[in-house]
mmJSON file of the N, C-alpha and C atoms, coordinates in Angstrom:
{"data_MODEL":{"atom_site":{
"group_PDB":["ATOM","ATOM","ATOM","ATOM","ATOM","ATOM","ATOM","ATOM","ATOM","ATOM","ATOM","ATOM","ATOM","ATOM","ATOM","ATOM","ATOM","ATOM","ATOM","ATOM","ATOM","ATOM","ATOM","ATOM","ATOM","ATOM","ATOM","ATOM","ATOM","ATOM","ATOM","ATOM","ATOM","ATOM","ATOM","ATOM","ATOM","ATOM","ATOM","ATOM","ATOM","ATOM","ATOM","ATOM","ATOM","ATOM","ATOM","ATOM","ATOM","ATOM","ATOM","ATOM","ATOM","ATOM","ATOM","ATOM","ATOM","ATOM","ATOM","ATOM","ATOM","ATOM","ATOM","ATOM","ATOM","ATOM","ATOM","ATOM","ATOM","ATOM","ATOM","ATOM","ATOM","ATOM","ATOM","ATOM","ATOM","ATOM","ATOM","ATOM","ATOM","ATOM","ATOM","ATOM","ATOM","ATOM","ATOM","ATOM","ATOM","ATOM","ATOM","ATOM","ATOM","ATOM","ATOM","ATOM","ATOM","ATOM","ATOM","ATOM","ATOM","ATOM","ATOM","ATOM","ATOM","ATOM","ATOM","ATOM","ATOM","ATOM","ATOM","ATOM","ATOM","ATOM","ATOM","ATOM","ATOM","ATOM","ATOM","ATOM","ATOM","ATOM","ATOM","ATOM","ATOM","ATOM","ATOM","ATOM","ATOM","ATOM","ATOM","ATOM","ATOM","ATOM","ATOM","ATOM","ATOM","ATOM","ATOM","ATOM","ATOM","ATOM","ATOM","ATOM","ATOM","ATOM","ATOM","ATOM","ATOM","ATOM","ATOM","ATOM","ATOM","ATOM","ATOM","ATOM","ATOM","ATOM","ATOM","ATOM","ATOM","ATOM","ATOM","ATOM","ATOM","ATOM","ATOM","ATOM","ATOM","ATOM","ATOM","ATOM","ATOM","ATOM","ATOM","ATOM","ATOM","ATOM","ATOM","ATOM","ATOM","ATOM","ATOM","ATOM","ATOM","ATOM","ATOM","ATOM","ATOM","ATOM","ATOM","ATOM"],
"id":[1,2,3,4,5,6,7,8,9,10,11,12,13,14,15,16,17,18,19,20,21,22,23,24,25,26,27,28,29,30,31,32,33,34,35,36,37,38,39,40,41,42,43,44,45,46,47,48,49,50,51,52,53,54,55,56,57,58,59,60,61,62,63,64,65,66,67,68,69,70,71,72,73,74,75,76,77,78,79,80,81,82,83,84,85,86,87,88,89,90,91,92,93,94,95,96,97,98,99,100,101,102,103,104,105,106,107,108,109,110,111,112,113,114,115,116,117,118,119,120,121,122,123,124,125,126,127,128,129,130,131,132,133,134,135,136,137,138,139,140,141,142,143,144,145,146,147,148,149,150,151,152,153,154,155,156,157,158,159,160,161,162,163,164,165,166,167,168,169,170,171,172,173,174,175,176,177,178,179,180,181,182,183,184,185,186,187,188,189,190,191,192],
"type_symbol":["N","C","C","N","C","C","N","C","C","N","C","C","N","C","C","N","C","C","N","C","C","N","C","C","N","C","C","N","C","C","N","C","C","N","C","C","N","C","C","N","C","C","N","C","C","N","C","C","N","C","C","N","C","C","N","C","C","N","C","C","N","C","C","N","C","C","N","C","C","N","C","C","N","C","C","N","C","C","N","C","C","N","C","C","N","C","C","N","C","C","N","C","C","N","C","C","N","C","C","N","C","C","N","C","C","N","C","C","N","C","C","N","C","C","N","C","C","N","C","C","N","C","C","N","C","C","N","C","C","N","C","C","N","C","C","N","C","C","N","C","C","N","C","C","N","C","C","N","C","C","N","C","C","N","C","C","N","C","C","N","C","C","N","C","C","N","C","C","N","C","C","N","C","C","N","C","C","N","C","C","N","C","C","N","C","C","N","C","C","N","C","C"],
"label_atom_id":["N","CA","C","N","CA","C","N","CA","C","N","CA","C","N","CA","C","N","CA","C","N","CA","C","N","CA","C","N","CA","C","N","CA","C","N","CA","C","N","CA","C","N","CA","C","N","CA","C","N","CA","C","N","CA","C","N","CA","C","N","CA","C","N","CA","C","N","CA","C","N","CA","C","N","CA","C","N","CA","C","N","CA","C","N","CA","C","N","CA","C","N","CA","C","N","CA","C","N","CA","C","N","CA","C","N","CA","C","N","CA","C","N","CA","C","N","CA","C","N","CA","C","N","CA","C","N","CA","C","N","CA","C","N","CA","C","N","CA","C","N","CA","C","N","CA","C","N","CA","C","N","CA","C","N","CA","C","N","CA","C","N","CA","C","N","CA","C","N","CA","C","N","CA","C","N","CA","C","N","CA","C","N","CA","C","N","CA","C","N","CA","C","N","CA","C","N","CA","C","N","CA","C","N","CA","C","N","CA","C","N","CA","C","N","CA","C","N","CA","C","N","CA","C"],
"label_alt_id":[null,null,null,null,null,null,null,null,null,null,null,null,null,null,null,null,null,null,null,null,null,null,null,null,null,null,null,null,null,null,null,null,null,null,null,null,null,null,null,null,null,null,null,null,null,null,null,null,null,null,null,null,null,null,null,null,null,null,null,null,null,null,null,null,null,null,null,null,null,null,null,null,null,null,null,null,null,null,null,null,null,null,null,null,null,null,null,null,null,null,null,null,null,null,null,null,null,null,null,null,null,null,null,null,null,null,null,null,null,null,null,null,null,null,null,null,null,null,null,null,null,null,null,null,null,null,null,null,null,null,null,null,null,null,null,null,null,null,null,null,null,null,null,null,null,null,null,null,null,null,null,null,null,null,null,null,null,null,null,null,null,null,null,null,null,null,null,null,null,null,null,null,null,null,null,null,null,null,null,null,null,null,null,null,null,null,null,null,null,null,null,null],
"label_comp_id":["MET","MET","MET","GLU","GLU","GLU","THR","THR","THR","TYR","TYR","TYR","SER","SER","SER","LEU","LEU","LEU","LEU","LEU","LEU","ARG","ARG","ARG","GLU","GLU","GLU","PHE","PHE","PHE","ALA","ALA","ALA","ASP","ASP","ASP","SER","SER","SER","TRP","TRP","TRP","MET","MET","MET","LEU","LEU","LEU","LEU","LEU","LEU","PHE","PHE","PHE","LEU","LEU","LEU","PHE","PHE","PHE","ALA","ALA","ALA","PHE","PHE","PHE","PHE","PHE","PHE","ILE","ILE","ILE","GLY","GLY","GLY","VAL","VAL","VAL","VAL","VAL","VAL","ILE","ILE","ILE","TRP","TRP","TRP","VAL","VAL","VAL","PHE","PHE","PHE","ARG","ARG","ARG","PRO","PRO","PRO","GLY","GLY","GLY","ALA","ALA","ALA","THR","THR","THR","LYS","LYS","LYS","THR","THR","THR","TYR","TYR","TYR","GLU","GLU","GLU","ASP","ASP","ASP","PRO","PRO","PRO","SER","SER","SER","GLY","GLY","GLY","ILE","ILE","ILE","PRO","PRO","PRO","PHE","PHE","PHE","ARG","ARG","ARG","HIS","HIS","HIS","GLU","GLU","GLU","ASP","ASP","ASP","LYS","LYS","LYS","PRO","PRO","PRO","ALA","ALA","ALA","LYS","LYS","LYS","ARG","ARG","ARG","GLY","GLY","GLY","GLU","GLU","GLU","ALA","ALA","ALA","ASP","ASP","ASP","ALA","ALA","ALA","LYS","LYS","LYS","GLU","GLU","GLU","ALA","ALA","ALA"],
"label_asym_id":["A","A","A","A","A","A","A","A","A","A","A","A","A","A","A","A","A","A","A","A","A","A","A","A","A","A","A","A","A","A","A","A","A","A","A","A","A","A","A","A","A","A","A","A","A","A","A","A","A","A","A","A","A","A","A","A","A","A","A","A","A","A","A","A","A","A","A","A","A","A","A","A","A","A","A","A","A","A","A","A","A","A","A","A","A","A","A","A","A","A","A","A","A","A","A","A","A","A","A","A","A","A","A","A","A","A","A","A","A","A","A","A","A","A","A","A","A","A","A","A","A","A","A","A","A","A","A","A","A","A","A","A","A","A","A","A","A","A","A","A","A","A","A","A","A","A","A","A","A","A","A","A","A","A","A","A","A","A","A","A","A","A","A","A","A","A","A","A","A","A","A","A","A","A","A","A","A","A","A","A","A","A","A","A","A","A","A","A","A","A","A","A"],
"label_entity_id":["1","1","1","1","1","1","1","1","1","1","1","1","1","1","1","1","1","1","1","1","1","1","1","1","1","1","1","1","1","1","1","1","1","1","1","1","1","1","1","1","1","1","1","1","1","1","1","1","1","1","1","1","1","1","1","1","1","1","1","1","1","1","1","1","1","1","1","1","1","1","1","1","1","1","1","1","1","1","1","1","1","1","1","1","1","1","1","1","1","1","1","1","1","1","1","1","1","1","1","1","1","1","1","1","1","1","1","1","1","1","1","1","1","1","1","1","1","1","1","1","1","1","1","1","1","1","1","1","1","1","1","1","1","1","1","1","1","1","1","1","1","1","1","1","1","1","1","1","1","1","1","1","1","1","1","1","1","1","1","1","1","1","1","1","1","1","1","1","1","1","1","1","1","1","1","1","1","1","1","1","1","1","1","1","1","1","1","1","1","1","1","1"],
"label_seq_id":[1,1,1,2,2,2,3,3,3,4,4,4,5,5,5,6,6,6,7,7,7,8,8,8,9,9,9,10,10,10,11,11,11,12,12,12,13,13,13,14,14,14,15,15,15,16,16,16,17,17,17,18,18,18,19,19,19,20,20,20,21,21,21,22,22,22,23,23,23,24,24,24,25,25,25,26,26,26,27,27,27,28,28,28,29,29,29,30,30,30,31,31,31,32,32,32,33,33,33,34,34,34,35,35,35,36,36,36,37,37,37,38,38,38,39,39,39,40,40,40,41,41,41,42,42,42,43,43,43,44,44,44,45,45,45,46,46,46,47,47,47,48,48,48,49,49,49,50,50,50,51,51,51,52,52,52,53,53,53,54,54,54,55,55,55,56,56,56,57,57,57,58,58,58,59,59,59,60,60,60,61,61,61,62,62,62,63,63,63,64,64,64],
"pdbx_PDB_ins_code":[null,null,null,null,null,null,null,null,null,null,null,null,null,null,null,null,null,null,null,null,null,null,null,null,null,null,null,null,null,null,null,null,null,null,null,null,null,null,null,null,null,null,null,null,null,null,null,null,null,null,null,null,null,null,null,null,null,null,null,null,null,null,null,null,null,null,null,null,null,null,null,null,null,null,null,null,null,null,null,null,null,null,null,null,null,null,null,null,null,null,null,null,null,null,null,null,null,null,null,null,null,null,null,null,null,null,null,null,null,null,null,null,null,null,null,null,null,null,null,null,null,null,null,null,null,null,null,null,null,null,null,null,null,null,null,null,null,null,null,null,null,null,null,null,null,null,null,null,null,null,null,null,null,null,null,null,null,null,null,null,null,null,null,null,null,null,null,null,null,null,null,null,null,null,null,null,null,null,null,null,null,null,null,null,null,null,null,null,null,null,null,null],
"Cartn_x":[86.457,87.591,87.791,88.05,88.267,89.585,89.668,90.89,92.058,91.818,92.887,93.439,92.57,93.001,93.789,93.342,94.036,95.435,95.54,96.843,97.755,97.191,97.972,98.533,97.721,98.152,99.249,99.096,100.106,101.423,101.356,102.565,103.273,102.521,103.117,103.79,103.416,103.968,104.841,104.232,104.966,105.864,105.414,106.243,107.476,107.338,108.49,109.498,109.032,109.909,110.586,109.84,110.388,111.461,111.189,112.161,113.417,113.281,114.445,115.29,114.65,115.386,116.066,115.416,116.002,117.237,117.154,118.283,119.471,119.22,120.297,120.9,120.072,120.569,121.465,121.096,121.925,123.251,123.237,124.48,125.399,124.855,125.672,126.207,125.41,125.838,127.006,126.925,127.97,129.271,129.19,130.387,130.866,130.389,130.853,132.32,133.059,134.489,134.854,134.077,134.432,134.048,133.474,132.962,134.027,135.187,136.202,136.603,136.824,137.209,136.129,134.894,133.774,133.684,133.972,133.758,135.024,136.178,137.407,137.352,136.97,136.935,135.879,134.647,133.663,133.986,134.735,135.03,135.975,136.731,137.665,137.118,135.881,135.307,135.424,135.124,135.219,136.644,137.651,139.034,139.793,139.152,139.853,140.458,139.788,140.25,140.326,141.035,141.033,141.931,142.908,143.795,143.254,142.396,141.805,140.487,139.612,138.341,138.567,137.676,137.771,137.473,138.127,137.862,136.514,135.976,134.686,134.756,133.853,133.807,134.75,135.504,136.474,135.969,134.871,134.383,134.09,133.579,133.235,134.273,135.371,136.401,137.172,137.517,138.283,139.761,140.415,141.841,142.645,143.667,144.504,145.785],
"Cartn_y":[22.888,22.229,22.801,21.941,22.362,23.113,23.925,24.694,23.768,22.745,21.809,21.124,20.661,19.961,20.897,22.143,23.12,23.405,23.638,23.903,22.681,21.502,20.273,20.078,20.336,20.209,21.231,22.462,23.494,23.111,22.612,22.246,21.062,20.135,18.96,19.273,20.347,20.603,21.856,23.031,24.275,24.641,24.409,24.765,23.874,22.621,21.724,22.21,22.594,23.118,24.412,25.314,26.571,26.328,25.459,25.197,24.512,23.647,23.014,24.052,24.95,26.013,26.947,27.257,28.081,27.4,26.119,25.353,25.379,25.148,25.181,26.582,27.616,28.99,29.282,28.81,29.019,28.292,27.071,26.316,27.034,27.514,28.248,29.527,30.226,31.473,31.229,30.162,29.875,29.438,28.671,28.154,28.999,30.231,31.092,31.459,31.816,32.073,33.192,34.23,35.332,35.14,34.014,33.808,33.355,32.963,32.433,33.438,34.695,35.726,35.934,35.896,36.149,35.103,33.85,32.762,32.287,32.903,32.476,32.733,33.941,34.267,33.451,33.367,32.579,31.087,30.568,29.138,28.763,29.715,29.421,29.69,30.105,30.447,29.302,28.06,27.001,26.751,27.18,26.877,28.067,29.184,30.38,30.209,29.556,29.418,27.935,27.154,25.721,25.322,26.165,25.791,26.207,27.212,27.651,28.355,28.432,29.128,30.617,31.211,32.645,33.422,34.567,35.435,36.117,36.629,37.319,38.505,38.562,39.652,39.471,38.402,38.168,37.187,36.553,35.484,35.962,37.179,37.67,38.623,38.814,39.747,39.143,39.969,39.52,39.468,38.362,38.247,39.114,39.743,40.634,39.961],
"Cartn_z":[-66.947,-66.339,-64.932,-64.006,-62.629,-62.491,-61.481,-61.232,-60.937,-60.127,-59.779,-61.022,-61.883,-63.098,-64.01,-64.11,-64.937,-64.397,-63.089,-62.483,-62.551,-62.392,-62.462,-63.873,-64.863,-66.261,-66.577,-66.092,-66.295,-65.622,-64.396,-63.658,-64.313,-64.859,-65.487,-66.814,-67.468,-68.789,-68.809,-68.755,-68.963,-67.794,-66.577,-65.427,-65.367,-65.711,-65.75,-66.783,-67.926,-68.969,-68.517,-67.881,-67.394,-66.33,-65.369,-64.3,-64.833,-65.812,-66.429,-67.146,-67.89,-68.583,-67.581,-66.472,-65.43,-64.832,-64.569,-64.027,-64.984,-66.255,-67.25,-67.323,-67.24,-67.245,-66.057,-64.875,-63.682,-63.812,-64.313,-64.498,-65.483,-66.575,-67.556,-66.937,-66.143,-65.505,-64.542,-63.764,-62.778,-63.451,-64.516,-65.162,-66.34,-66.456,-67.537,-67.3,-68.347,-68.21,-67.225,-67.088,-66.208,-64.75,-64.4,-63.052,-62.06,-62.52,-61.62,-60.548,-60.943,-59.978,-58.921,-59.331,-58.428,-57.329,-57.649,-56.705,-56.005,-56.249,-55.583,-54.079,-53.667,-52.243,-51.484,-51.939,-51.197,-51.128,-52.079,-52.059,-50.92,-50.388,-49.305,-47.92,-47.787,-46.484,-45.471,-45.805,-44.793,-44.292,-45.022,-44.65,-44.078,-43.836,-43.369,-41.989,-41.081,-39.701,-39.34,-40.128,-39.864,-38.708,-38.317,-37.225,-35.858,-35.8,-34.533,-34.841,-33.871,-34.097,-34.337,-35.059,-35.326,-34.056,-33.902,-32.764,-32.963,-31.891,-31.959,-32.907,-33.881,-34.837,-36.011,-36.033,-37.099,-38.143,-37.897,-38.766,-40.187,-40.342,-41.658,-42.222,-41.503,-41.971,-43.126,-44.074,-45.227,-44.855,-45.172,-44.865,-45.796,-45.259,-46.083,-46.497],
"occupancy":[1.0,1.0,1.0,1.0,1.0,1.0,1.0,1.0,1.0,1.0,1.0,1.0,1.0,1.0,1.0,1.0,1.0,1.0,1.0,1.0,1.0,1.0,1.0,1.0,1.0,1.0,1.0,1.0,1.0,1.0,1.0,1.0,1.0,1.0,1.0,1.0,1.0,1.0,1.0,1.0,1.0,1.0,1.0,1.0,1.0,1.0,1.0,1.0,1.0,1.0,1.0,1.0,1.0,1.0,1.0,1.0,1.0,1.0,1.0,1.0,1.0,1.0,1.0,1.0,1.0,1.0,1.0,1.0,1.0,1.0,1.0,1.0,1.0,1.0,1.0,1.0,1.0,1.0,1.0,1.0,1.0,1.0,1.0,1.0,1.0,1.0,1.0,1.0,1.0,1.0,1.0,1.0,1.0,1.0,1.0,1.0,1.0,1.0,1.0,1.0,1.0,1.0,1.0,1.0,1.0,1.0,1.0,1.0,1.0,1.0,1.0,1.0,1.0,1.0,1.0,1.0,1.0,1.0,1.0,1.0,1.0,1.0,1.0,1.0,1.0,1.0,1.0,1.0,1.0,1.0,1.0,1.0,1.0,1.0,1.0,1.0,1.0,1.0,1.0,1.0,1.0,1.0,1.0,1.0,1.0,1.0,1.0,1.0,1.0,1.0,1.0,1.0,1.0,1.0,1.0,1.0,1.0,1.0,1.0,1.0,1.0,1.0,1.0,1.0,1.0,1.0,1.0,1.0,1.0,1.0,1.0,1.0,1.0,1.0,1.0,1.0,1.0,1.0,1.0,1.0,1.0,1.0,1.0,1.0,1.0,1.0,1.0,1.0,1.0,1.0,1.0,1.0],
"B_iso_or_equiv":[0.0,0.0,0.0,0.0,0.0,0.0,0.0,0.0,0.0,0.0,0.0,0.0,0.0,0.0,0.0,0.0,0.0,0.0,0.0,0.0,0.0,0.0,0.0,0.0,0.0,0.0,0.0,0.0,0.0,0.0,0.0,0.0,0.0,0.0,0.0,0.0,0.0,0.0,0.0,0.0,0.0,0.0,0.0,0.0,0.0,0.0,0.0,0.0,0.0,0.0,0.0,0.0,0.0,0.0,0.0,0.0,0.0,0.0,0.0,0.0,0.0,0.0,0.0,0.0,0.0,0.0,0.0,0.0,0.0,0.0,0.0,0.0,0.0,0.0,0.0,0.0,0.0,0.0,0.0,0.0,0.0,0.0,0.0,0.0,0.0,0.0,0.0,0.0,0.0,0.0,0.0,0.0,0.0,0.0,0.0,0.0,0.0,0.0,0.0,0.0,0.0,0.0,0.0,0.0,0.0,0.0,0.0,0.0,0.0,0.0,0.0,0.0,0.0,0.0,0.0,0.0,0.0,0.0,0.0,0.0,0.0,0.0,0.0,0.0,0.0,0.0,0.0,0.0,0.0,0.0,0.0,0.0,0.0,0.0,0.0,0.0,0.0,0.0,0.0,0.0,0.0,0.0,0.0,0.0,0.0,0.0,0.0,0.0,0.0,0.0,0.0,0.0,0.0,0.0,0.0,0.0,0.0,0.0,0.0,0.0,0.0,0.0,0.0,0.0,0.0,0.0,0.0,0.0,0.0,0.0,0.0,0.0,0.0,0.0,0.0,0.0,0.0,0.0,0.0,0.0,0.0,0.0,0.0,0.0,0.0,0.0,0.0,0.0,0.0,0.0,0.0,0.0],
"pdbx_formal_charge":[null,null,null,null,null,null,null,null,null,null,null,null,null,null,null,null,null,null,null,null,null,null,null,null,null,null,null,null,null,null,null,null,null,null,null,null,null,null,null,null,null,null,null,null,null,null,null,null,null,null,null,null,null,null,null,null,null,null,null,null,null,null,null,null,null,null,null,null,null,null,null,null,null,null,null,null,null,null,null,null,null,null,null,null,null,null,null,null,null,null,null,null,null,null,null,null,null,null,null,null,null,null,null,null,null,null,null,null,null,null,null,null,null,null,null,null,null,null,null,null,null,null,null,null,null,null,null,null,null,null,null,null,null,null,null,null,null,null,null,null,null,null,null,null,null,null,null,null,null,null,null,null,null,null,null,null,null,null,null,null,null,null,null,null,null,null,null,null,null,null,null,null,null,null,null,null,null,null,null,null,null,null,null,null,null,null,null,null,null,null,null,null],
"auth_seq_id":[1,1,1,2,2,2,3,3,3,4,4,4,5,5,5,6,6,6,7,7,7,8,8,8,9,9,9,10,10,10,11,11,11,12,12,12,13,13,13,14,14,14,15,15,15,16,16,16,17,17,17,18,18,18,19,19,19,20,20,20,21,21,21,22,22,22,23,23,23,24,24,24,25,25,25,26,26,26,27,27,27,28,28,28,29,29,29,30,30,30,31,31,31,32,32,32,33,33,33,34,34,34,35,35,35,36,36,36,37,37,37,38,38,38,39,39,39,40,40,40,41,41,41,42,42,42,43,43,43,44,44,44,45,45,45,46,46,46,47,47,47,48,48,48,49,49,49,50,50,50,51,51,51,52,52,52,53,53,53,54,54,54,55,55,55,56,56,56,57,57,57,58,58,58,59,59,59,60,60,60,61,61,61,62,62,62,63,63,63,64,64,64],
"auth_comp_id":["MET","MET","MET","GLU","GLU","GLU","THR","THR","THR","TYR","TYR","TYR","SER","SER","SER","LEU","LEU","LEU","LEU","LEU","LEU","ARG","ARG","ARG","GLU","GLU","GLU","PHE","PHE","PHE","ALA","ALA","ALA","ASP","ASP","ASP","SER","SER","SER","TRP","TRP","TRP","MET","MET","MET","LEU","LEU","LEU","LEU","LEU","LEU","PHE","PHE","PHE","LEU","LEU","LEU","PHE","PHE","PHE","ALA","ALA","ALA","PHE","PHE","PHE","PHE","PHE","PHE","ILE","ILE","ILE","GLY","GLY","GLY","VAL","VAL","VAL","VAL","VAL","VAL","ILE","ILE","ILE","TRP","TRP","TRP","VAL","VAL","VAL","PHE","PHE","PHE","ARG","ARG","ARG","PRO","PRO","PRO","GLY","GLY","GLY","ALA","ALA","ALA","THR","THR","THR","LYS","LYS","LYS","THR","THR","THR","TYR","TYR","TYR","GLU","GLU","GLU","ASP","ASP","ASP","PRO","PRO","PRO","SER","SER","SER","GLY","GLY","GLY","ILE","ILE","ILE","PRO","PRO","PRO","PHE","PHE","PHE","ARG","ARG","ARG","HIS","HIS","HIS","GLU","GLU","GLU","ASP","ASP","ASP","LYS","LYS","LYS","PRO","PRO","PRO","ALA","ALA","ALA","LYS","LYS","LYS","ARG","ARG","ARG","GLY","GLY","GLY","GLU","GLU","GLU","ALA","ALA","ALA","ASP","ASP","ASP","ALA","ALA","ALA","LYS","LYS","LYS","GLU","GLU","GLU","ALA","ALA","ALA"],
"auth_asym_id":["A","A","A","A","A","A","A","A","A","A","A","A","A","A","A","A","A","A","A","A","A","A","A","A","A","A","A","A","A","A","A","A","A","A","A","A","A","A","A","A","A","A","A","A","A","A","A","A","A","A","A","A","A","A","A","A","A","A","A","A","A","A","A","A","A","A","A","A","A","A","A","A","A","A","A","A","A","A","A","A","A","A","A","A","A","A","A","A","A","A","A","A","A","A","A","A","A","A","A","A","A","A","A","A","A","A","A","A","A","A","A","A","A","A","A","A","A","A","A","A","A","A","A","A","A","A","A","A","A","A","A","A","A","A","A","A","A","A","A","A","A","A","A","A","A","A","A","A","A","A","A","A","A","A","A","A","A","A","A","A","A","A","A","A","A","A","A","A","A","A","A","A","A","A","A","A","A","A","A","A","A","A","A","A","A","A","A","A","A","A","A","A"],
"auth_atom_id":["N","CA","C","N","CA","C","N","CA","C","N","CA","C","N","CA","C","N","CA","C","N","CA","C","N","CA","C","N","CA","C","N","CA","C","N","CA","C","N","CA","C","N","CA","C","N","CA","C","N","CA","C","N","CA","C","N","CA","C","N","CA","C","N","CA","C","N","CA","C","N","CA","C","N","CA","C","N","CA","C","N","CA","C","N","CA","C","N","CA","C","N","CA","C","N","CA","C","N","CA","C","N","CA","C","N","CA","C","N","CA","C","N","CA","C","N","CA","C","N","CA","C","N","CA","C","N","CA","C","N","CA","C","N","CA","C","N","CA","C","N","CA","C","N","CA","C","N","CA","C","N","CA","C","N","CA","C","N","CA","C","N","CA","C","N","CA","C","N","CA","C","N","CA","C","N","CA","C","N","CA","C","N","CA","C","N","CA","C","N","CA","C","N","CA","C","N","CA","C","N","CA","C","N","CA","C","N","CA","C","N","CA","C","N","CA","C","N","CA","C","N","CA","C"],
"pdbx_PDB_model_num":[1,1,1,1,1,1,1,1,1,1,1,1,1,1,1,1,1,1,1,1,1,1,1,1,1,1,1,1,1,1,1,1,1,1,1,1,1,1,1,1,1,1,1,1,1,1,1,1,1,1,1,1,1,1,1,1,1,1,1,1,1,1,1,1,1,1,1,1,1,1,1,1,1,1,1,1,1,1,1,1,1,1,1,1,1,1,1,1,1,1,1,1,1,1,1,1,1,1,1,1,1,1,1,1,1,1,1,1,1,1,1,1,1,1,1,1,1,1,1,1,1,1,1,1,1,1,1,1,1,1,1,1,1,1,1,1,1,1,1,1,1,1,1,1,1,1,1,1,1,1,1,1,1,1,1,1,1,1,1,1,1,1,1,1,1,1,1,1,1,1,1,1,1,1,1,1,1,1,1,1,1,1,1,1,1,1,1,1,1,1,1,1]
}}}
């Protein structure tokens, strides 16, 4: 069997199954019950300076 055919067969079957399982694992990890605290701060990043641009060096500063 040629190398290309072997790799193509592997990608069509087992790699597809592996990537699907990985995707489901990531979705479960993100939506687990304890994840809310972890993602609260990053979810507000686009809205931190909506009334005016951030000052130089302030863009990554955590609001107090």
